[in-house]
C-alpha positions in Angstrom: 0.0 0.0 -0.1 1.3 3.2 -1.3 1.1 6.8 1.0 -1.1 9.4 -1.4 0.8 12.2 -2.6 -1.1 15.8 -3.1 0.8 19.4 -4.3 -0.5 21.6 -1.6 0.5 24.6 -3.4 1.9 25.2 -7.2 3.2 28.5 -8.2 5.7 30.4 -10.6 8.5 32.2 -9.3 8.6 34.3 -12.5 4.7 35.0 -13.1 1.9 35.9 -10.8 -0.8 33.3 -12.4 0.6 30.2 -14.4 -3.4 29.5 -15.0 -3.7 32.9 -17.4 -0.6 33.9 -18.6 0.2 33.9 -21.7 3.9 34.4 -23.1 4.8 37.6 -25.8 6.8 34.5 -27.3 5.3 31.2 -26.7 8.2 29.4 -28.1 10.8 30.9 -25.9 8.8 29.8 -22.4 11.8 29.7 -19.6 10.0 29.6 -16.1 10.9 28.5 -12.8 8.2 26.6 -10.9 7.7 26.1 -6.9 5.8 22.7 -5.5 4.8 22.3 -2.1 4.3 18.5 -2.0 2.9 16.7 1.1 1.3 13.7 2.1 -2.6 13.7 1.5 -4.2 14.3 4.7 -1.3 15.2 6.7 -0.2 18.6 7.5 2.9 20.2 6.3 4.9 19.8 2.8 8.2 20.1 1.5 9.2 22.7 -1.4 10.4 21.3 -4.8 11.6 23.7 -7.1 11.2 22.4 -11.2 12.5 24.4 -14.5 9.7 24.3 -17.3 10.9 25.8 -20.9 10.5 25.2 -24.6 13.8 23.8 -26.5 13.7 27.2 -28.0 13.3 28.9 -24.4 16.3 26.5 -23.3 18.5 27.7 -26.2 17.5 31.2 -25.7 18.5 31.3 -22.1 21.0 29.0 -22.2 23.8 31.6 -20.6 20.9 33.3 -18.4 21.2 33.3 -14.7 18.2 31.0 -14.3 20.4 28.3 -15.9 23.0 29.2 -14.4 21.2 28.9 -11.0 20.0 25.2 -12.6 23.5 24.3 -13.1 24.9 25.0 -9.8 22.2 23.0 -7.5 22.6 20.1 -10.1 26.3 20.4 -8.9 25.5 20.1 -5.8 23.2 17.0 -5.8 25.9 15.0 -4.8 25.7 12.1 -7.3 22.0 12.0 -7.4 20.2 11.9 -10.8 18.0 14.8 -10.7 15.6 15.4 -13.6 14.2 18.9 -12.6 13.8 20.2 -16.2 10.5 19.6 -18.1 11.3 20.7 -21.6 7.8 21.2 -23.2 6.9 21.8 -27.4 4.7 24.9 -26.0 3.1 26.3 -22.5 -0.4 25.3 -22.1 -1.0 25.4 -18.3 -3.8 22.5 -18.2 -1.3 20.3 -19.3 1.3 21.4 -17.5 -0.6 21.0 -14.3 -1.8 17.1 -15.4 2.2 16.3 -16.3 2.9 17.6 -13.2 0.3 16.1 -11.1 1.6 12.8 -12.7 5.1 13.2 -12.0 4.4 13.5 -8.3 1.8 10.5 -8.3 4.8 8.1 -9.6 6.8 8.8 -6.8 4.2 7.1 -4.5 5.7 4.9 -2.4 4.8 2.9 0.9 6.5 5.4 3.0 6.8 9.2 3.2 11.0 8.2 2.9 10.6 6.3 0.1 8.7 9.3 -1.6 10.6 11.7 -1.0 13.4 9.9 -2.6 11.6 9.6 -5.7 10.7 13.1 -5.4 14.0 14.2 -5.0 15.2 12.4 -8.4 12.3 14.7 -10.2 12.4 18.0 -8.4 15.2 20.0 -6.7 13.9 19.9 -2.8 14.7 22.6 -0.3 16.6 21.0 1.7 19.3 19.1 -0.7 22.4 18.9 0.8 21.2 18.9 4.2 21.6 15.7 6.1 17.9 13.9 7.5 17.1 13.4 10.8 
């Protein structure tokens, strides 16, 4: 039996309202999203981040500060295989929200610790680099 995970909050660090936002250049999307993920029915959540971009957005920002921050976080991962970038053909909020929900749901395991290990492979975790107690 697995615990059920839920996205408690989902927001972008770059735009105010991801649901109504429209890019001036839809082919060049490059946004950082922050998700609060927790066990359903249990208070509290952990914060995770994910970079969402189109191929053109990645190319346009390759030397940008956001990708440098992503690279910096990637270097600190201590050998973990973190897949914290989601590349989309185009930004479409309902599809993105569904993809993020699927990504979280695929990490449902028997315990929170096991689920957290999976989530840490799919997102940047707020406590990455700190030892768990």
